[in-house]
N, C-alpha and C positions, 0 to 999 in steps of 0.2 A: 446338490451335491451327490455324485454317484455313490453307490453303495460298494463297501470293499467286499472282495470275493474271498470266501473261506473254503478250505478243503478240510475235511475231518479224517483222523486216524482212529479207527475204533468206533465204539457207539452202535453196533450193529444190533440185530434182533435179540431181544431180552435184555439189552443194556439198560441200566438207569440213568447214567451219568451222560450219555449222548444226547438223548432228547433235551436234557436240561442245557447242556451246552448250546444246542441249536436253537432253543426258545430264547435263552439269554442273549445270545449273539444277535438275533433278529429283533428283539424287543423294540429298539429304538429306531429300526429302520436305516441303521448306518451300516450293516453287514448282512450278507447273503450267503448262505451254504450252497455252493455251486458243484462240489465234488467230493469224493471220498473213497477211502478204502476202509470199510466198516467191519470187516472180519479177515482173519488169515485164510478163510474158506472162501474162494471165489464166488461160489454160489450165494452163500450167506451175505457176502458183500453186496452182490447185486440185489438181493432181496432187501438189504438195507437201504440202498439207494432209492428203490421203488418206494419203500415205506416213507422216506423223506420227499418223495415226489421230484426226484432228480432226472435228468436225462440219463437213460440206462447206459450210454456210452461213457459216462462220468462216474459210475459206481465200478471202480478198478478192481482188479483181481490182486493186485500187489502194490506195496508202496513204491517200489522202483518204477514200476509202469505209470502210477499216477504222477509222480514228480516229473518225469520226463514229458508226458503228454501235457500236463497243465503248463509246464514252462513253455511249450511250443504254441500253445493257443494265444491268439491276441486277446481273448476273454478269459484267460486262465487265472487260477487262483492266485491271490496276492499274498496270503499267509496260511498257515497249517494250524489246526488245533489237535493236540494229542490228548485222546481221552481213553486210553488203553488201561490195562492194570500195570501196576507199577514197573514190572520187569521189562516192560516194552518203552518206557519213557525215554530212556538213553537212546537205543537204536533210532527210534522213530524221529527224536529231536536232532539226532546227529545227521540223519539222512536229509531232513528238510532244511537245516542250516547249510549243509554242504550244497544243496541245489539252489540255494539263495532265498530261501523263504523265511521270513520272521516267524516265530513259535509263540503259541500260547499253550500251555500244558495243565493238565489236572495236576493236583498235588498227590503225594510228595514229589519233590523234583525227580528222584530216581528211586531204584530199590535200595542201593547202598551209598554209604559216603564216598567211597572211591568213585563210583560212577558220577555222583554229583560233582566232585572235583573236575572230573573230566569234562562234564558238560559245561561247567562254569567256564572252563578254559576255551571250549569251543565257541561259546556265546561270546566271549570277549575277543576272540580272534575273528569271528564273523562279523562283528560289528553290527548284528542286525538285532531288532527288538525281540525281547524274550520275557515272557510273563507267566505267572503261576496263579491259578484261580483258587487262593485262599479266600473262600467265598464270604467269610464273615467279616472280612475287612472291607467289604463292599457295602454293608448295612450303614444307612445314613447315620443312625444314633451311635453306632460304634465310632464312626468317624467324628461325631460330635463329642463323645467321650474322649477321644484322642485330643481334640482341639482344647477342650477344657482342661484336661491335665497339664497339657503344655502351657496353657495360659496361667496356670498356678491356681486353680479353682480348688484344689485339695491341699495346697501346699506340697511340701516334699513327700514322696511317696514312701510309706513304711511297710505296707502289706499287700500282696497280690494273691488272690485265690481264683484259680481257674479250674472249672469243673465241667466234665464232658461225660455224663452217664447214659448208656444205652443198655438195653436188655435183650436185643434180637439174637445175640449169639450165646445166651444162656444154656442152650441145648446143643445137641449135634448140627453142625453146619451143613445145611442142605440148600441146594439151589446155586444158580450161577454167581449172584452177588456175594454169597456167604463162602463159597467154597475156595475161591482164589484169595480171599482176605486171610484164610487160616493156612495157606500154602506158601512155605517159605520161598519155593522156586519162583512164585509170581508175586508175592507181597513183598519180599525181601525179610531183612532180620527182625523187623519189629511187626507185630500183630496190631493189638489195639493202639499201641503207643505211636505206630506209624500210620494208622487209619484215622483216628480221631484225637489221640494225644497231641498229635503235631499241630492239630487246628488250635488246641488249647494253648500250646506253648507260643505259636505265632501270634495269636490274639493278645496274649499277655505282653509280649515285647511290642506289639503295634500300638496297643492302647496306651501303654505307659511310657513309651519312648525310651525305654530302658533295656539293657541287654542283661541276660542271664549269665553269671560268670562261673557258677558252680551248682551241682545238683547232687543229690542223694536219692537213688533210685531204688524201688522195690517193685519189680514187675513179676506177675504170676501167671501161670497157665492153670486156670481153675478147672476147666472142663477136661475130664479124663481123655487122655490120648492126644491132646492138642498140643501141636509143636510150637506155636507162638503164643505170646503173651495176650491175655484177654482181660486182665485187670491190673491196673497201674497206679501207684502212689509214688509222687516225686517231690521232695523238698527243693526249694530253689533259693538261690541268693543272687541278688541283682547288684549291678555295678555301683549304686549309689548306697548300698548297705541294706536296703529293704529285703525283706524275706517274703518267700512265697511258697504256695502248695499248688500242685497240679494233681487233679485226680481224673483219671479216665478208666472207664470200665464198660464192657459190652455184655457182662453177665449179671447186670442190676435188673432183676425181673421187674417189670412194669414200667421202667423208664424208656422213653421213646428217644428224643434228641435234645436231651436237656442241658445244652452248652450254656454256662453261666459264667461271667467274670465279675469279680469284686476287687475294687481297688480302694484302699484307705490310706489317707495322708494326714499330715498334722493338723489340717483344717476342716476335713471332711471325707466323705467316702462316696462311692457310686456303684451301682449295681446295674448290670444289663444280662437279660435272659433271652436266648435265641428263640424260645417258644413264646415269648411275649415281646417281639422285637420293636415294637412301636413305642415302647417307654423306656426311659433312661431314668433311674431313681438317683437323686444326688441328697445326700445326708450332710447336713451342716452341724459343726461342733456345738451351736446353742440349741440343737434339738429340732430345728426345722427340717422338714422333708419335702423336697421339691420333685415333682413330677414333670419331666421334659418329654413331650409328646412330638411324635413325627408329624410333618406337614403343618407345624405352626410357625408364627414369627419368631419363636425364641432360638431358632437354629442358627448356627453359624454358617458362612458362606459355602463351605464344601459340603456340608450335610444338606443344606437347602438345595444345592445344585443337583444332588443325587437323590432327591425325593419328588416323585412323579405325580402324586395325588394330594388333595387337601386333607387336612387333619380328619381323622375318623374313618378314612379309607385305607384299611390296612395294606401295608406292602410287606413282602417277606423275602423267602429264599431266591426265587426267580428273579425278582427286582435286584437284589444285592449282587446276584451272580451277573446280572445285565450290566450293573455299574462297572465291573471290571472289565467287560467287553468294551464298554464305552471309553474307559480310560485307554485301553488297548487301541481302539480305533483313533483316538486323539494322538497317541503317539505314532502310529502309522502315517497319520497325515502331517506329521512333523511338529506336533505339540508337545506339551509336557504333562506327565501324570505321575507326581511325585509319590503318591500313596499306593501305586500299583505295585504289588509283590513281584520280585524279579529274580534274578539268579543269586544275588547276595542273601536274600531272605530264604530262598530254597536251600542254598548251601548251609545257612545257619541251622534250618530246621532239619536237615539230614544229620548235621553233627549233633544235634539234641537226641534224635532217635539212637544214633550209633553209641553215643556216650551213654545214655540211660540203658540200653541193652546190655553193654559191657560191664558197666558198673554194678548192675543188679546181678548179673551172672557170676561175678567174682567178689560180691559183698564187699566192694571197693570203698563204701563210705563216700564222704564228700569227694567228689571229683571235678576237676576243671573242666569247663565248657569252652572249646576253642575252635576255630575253623582252620 
């Protein structure tokens, strides 16, 4: 089977997420990076192409140039990956869709809810595949947790706790990766809530299969002079009556990437931690504690199909990312990948960010979450 050809927008010199997308896309040998515009600076874009080992002629100086050139080539790119800061997600995706290219984009969907609504309309009108890399939904044991909850292992869900603590922005934001995340012009209306809080939100809905209907948000800018939130506490109410808590912070000194989700039901509870991703803990009402490990015969079909190594051989962030690209490749080849996040999830996530920011700023109390 021939490899699908990918073009990348963003991800040039100094970027973190660009190389992650490239490694993840190519891990299963179904996709190959063939072209890109890796920076708004043509010289840096060429340097990015060289770093990726591409034909120098296919490291373009502008997005418009790349889309025209790749459409004209018999071996041109077949889809586009958008890996830029948030403010460029809509313009890049809009241009790619208009040129006839399916799109896979980094999260969040856009910088603002209005932009997300526009992009969702464009995706629907184009009729082309569109996906978002909500990485944590690609972990095998996250999918196992979702499957077990759907099968009734916990009984009706009563409580959901999603936590995402980091500490890397506890001081002044310095360096490329930090600076754009605290800049409203590039990050959008939300800081921490849009960078990592939205991951916790998407994970809570993905794992439980339940939608959040209301929230009560308290977002703070703790570091002096910071314009966007860096510490967030949000209470949640789910459609079945369950209550939830979402905590996201980038000023918790000593925390690295501590995403964790806990779900409690009538018959039991489960816990998954991103920093220990190969174990899912299942608590039973009678006191038993069950450890479900990746790479074993205990996994359901979807989680098993997304696991590449035997038990005891840890898989993590890159492999989870690669699972989303594998899903996207399946869609591009005419198949189905129902767990791949798309425009609907992206729009809900942007509605969450927008609602939380507005509700916190106005001390609105409990506020409906609707798209």
